[in-house]
C-alpha positions in Angstrom: 0.0 0.0 0.0 1.1 3.5 -0.7 0.4 6.7 1.2 0.9 9.9 -0.6 0.9 13.5 0.7 1.1 16.8 -1.1 4.0 18.1 1.1 1.5 20.6 2.7 0.8 20.8 6.4 -2.7 19.3 6.1 -1.8 16.6 3.7 1.3 15.5 5.6 -0.6 15.6 8.9 -3.4 13.3 7.8 -1.0 10.9 6.0 1.2 10.7 9.1 -1.8 9.5 11.1 -2.9 7.0 8.4 0.6 5.7 8.1 1.0 5.3 11.8 -2.2 3.4 12.1 -1.4 1.1 9.2 2.0 0.4 10.9 0.2 -0.5 14.1 -1.9 -3.0 12.1 1.3 -4.5 10.8 0.9 -3.2 7.2 3.9 -2.4 5.1 3.5 1.1 3.7 5.4 2.9 0.9 5.5 6.7 1.6 5.5 9.0 -1.4 5.0 12.7 -1.9 4.1 15.1 -4.7 4.0 18.9 -4.8 0.7 20.7 -4.4 -0.2 22.1 -7.8 1.5 19.3 -9.7 -0.3 18.3 -12.9 1.7 15.3 -14.2 1.7 12.0 -12.2 3.1 9.6 -14.8 6.5 9.1 -13.1 4.8 8.6 -9.7 2.3 6.1 -11.1 5.1 4.3 -13.0 7.1 3.9 -9.7 3.9 2.6 -7.9 3.3 0.2 -10.8 6.9 -1.1 -10.6 6.5 -1.6 -6.9 3.2 -3.4 -7.4 1.3 -0.9 -5.2 -2.4 -1.3 -5.9 -3.9 0.8 -3.1 -3.1 4.5 -2.3 -4.3 6.7 0.4 -3.8 10.3 -0.5 -3.7 13.4 1.7 -4.2 16.2 -0.6 -6.8 18.3 -2.5 -9.4 17.3 -5.1 -7.5 18.8 -8.1 -4.3 16.8 -7.7 -6.1 13.6 -6.5 -8.5 13.9 -9.5 -5.6 14.3 -12.0 -3.8 11.4 -10.4 -6.9 9.2 -10.6 -7.6 10.2 -14.2 -3.9 9.6 -15.3 -3.9 6.2 -13.5 -7.0 5.2 -15.5 -5.4 6.5 -18.8 -2.3 4.4 -17.9 -4.6 1.4 -17.2 -3.1 1.1 -13.7 -4.8 -1.2 -11.3 -5.1 1.3 -8.5 -7.7 1.9 -5.8 -7.5 5.4 -4.4 -8.8 6.6 -1.0 -8.5 10.2 0.2 -9.9 12.6 2.8 -12.7 15.1 2.8 -11.6 17.5 0.0 -13.1 14.9 -2.5 -16.6 15.8 -1.3 -17.0 18.2 -4.3 -18.4 17.8 -7.8 -15.2 19.4 -9.1 -13.5 16.1 -8.4 -15.8 14.4 -10.8 -15.5 17.2 -13.4 -11.7 16.4 -13.4 -12.0 12.6 -13.5 -15.2 11.8 -15.3 -15.9 8.0 -15.2 -12.2 7.4 -14.2 -13.4 8.6 -10.7 -15.7 5.6 -10.3 -14.9 3.7 -7.1 -12.7 6.4 -5.6 -13.2 6.3 -1.8 -13.0 9.2 0.7 -13.9 10.0 4.2 -16.3 12.8 5.2 -18.6 13.6 8.1 -22.2 12.6 7.9 -23.6 14.6 4.9 -25.9 17.3 6.5 -27.8 17.7 3.2 -29.9 14.7 4.1 -30.8 16.1 7.6 -34.4 17.4 7.8 -33.2 20.4 9.8 -31.1 21.5 6.9 -33.9 21.3 4.3 -34.6 25.0 4.1 -30.8 25.8 3.9 -30.4 23.3 1.1 -33.4 24.7 -0.8 -32.1 28.2 -0.4 -28.7 27.2 -1.8 -30.3 25.5 -4.7 -32.5 28.5 -5.4 -29.3 30.6 -5.5 -27.6 28.2 -7.9 -25.1 27.2 -5.2 -24.2 23.6 -4.4 -24.8 22.5 -0.9 -21.9 20.1 -0.9 -18.9 19.6 1.2 -18.5 21.9 4.2 -21.1 24.4 2.8 -23.9 23.5 5.2 -21.4 23.3 8.1 -20.2 26.8 7.3 -23.8 28.1 7.0 -24.5 26.7 10.5 -21.4 28.4 11.9 -22.4 31.7 10.4 -25.9 31.3 11.8 -24.5 30.5 15.3 -22.3 33.6 15.1 -25.2 35.9 13.9 -27.3 34.6 16.7 -24.5 35.4 19.2 -24.2 38.9 17.7 -27.9 39.5 18.2 -27.8 38.2 21.8 -24.8 40.3 22.7 -26.0 43.3 20.9 -22.5 43.9 19.7 -19.8 43.0 17.1 -17.1 43.1 19.8 -15.3 39.7 19.6 -15.2 39.2 23.3 -18.9 39.8 23.8 -19.8 37.6 20.8 -17.5 34.9 22.1 -19.2 35.2 25.5 -22.6 34.9 23.9 -21.5 31.8 22.0 -20.3 30.2 25.2 -23.5 31.1 27.1 -25.3 28.5 25.0 -22.7 25.8 24.6 -22.8 23.4 21.7 -22.1 20.0 23.1 -20.7 18.7 19.8 -17.3 20.2 20.5 -14.6 19.0 22.8 -12.3 21.1 25.1 -10.0 21.9 22.2 -13.1 23.1 20.2 -12.8 20.2 17.8 -15.9 18.5 16.5 -16.7 15.6 18.9 -19.5 14.2 16.8 -19.1 10.5 16.2 -16.8 9.6 13.3 -16.3 10.1 9.7 -18.0 7.9 7.2 -16.6 6.3 4.0 -18.1 7.5 0.7 -17.5 6.4 -2.9 -17.8 8.3 -6.2 -20.2 6.4 -8.6 -21.4 7.8 -11.9 -21.0 11.4 -10.9 -22.7 11.0 -7.5 -21.4 10.3 -4.0 -22.7 7.2 -2.2 -22.1 6.1 1.3 -20.2 2.8 1.6 -22.1 0.7 4.1 -19.5 -2.0 4.4 -15.8 -1.8 4.0 
């Protein structure tokens, strides 16, 4: 198995965690890197093919992962790709086309299916904006901030922060990280994202 990162802080960080967990499971891992913004992956794919690497976990963004997936398909490489949350965008499919079929990635539960988000989803659609990825999470954050501004009667950061804390949101831990249970695994299939029930 290969783990690839884009040499960026986020990409390296997530791949460090994945690599460590794979090592704990006793898996042999080949660590590779590419440069964010890179467009040609033929040499990397050729090395992976030579080393008989058939599965790659990639910590990077949808553009480079999409290009790598497309170029792997063009080279007829037998490669399964898994990545993290930046693949939750239709732009990934625009890059890969059908070559993206079967590409796996992790993401939080998709809020677009939540009944409480129905009006926000409808509003985004009416505006011609996609409600994908972190869009609805960002909308919720802005709504929480706006409510805190109204409650505090001020734009002063300390007062707004105090108003936010006065109604704690129990989905965050002490470090203010999301404590909601786990990420799910999704797969691209014919231009749509589907949740993988068993993996």
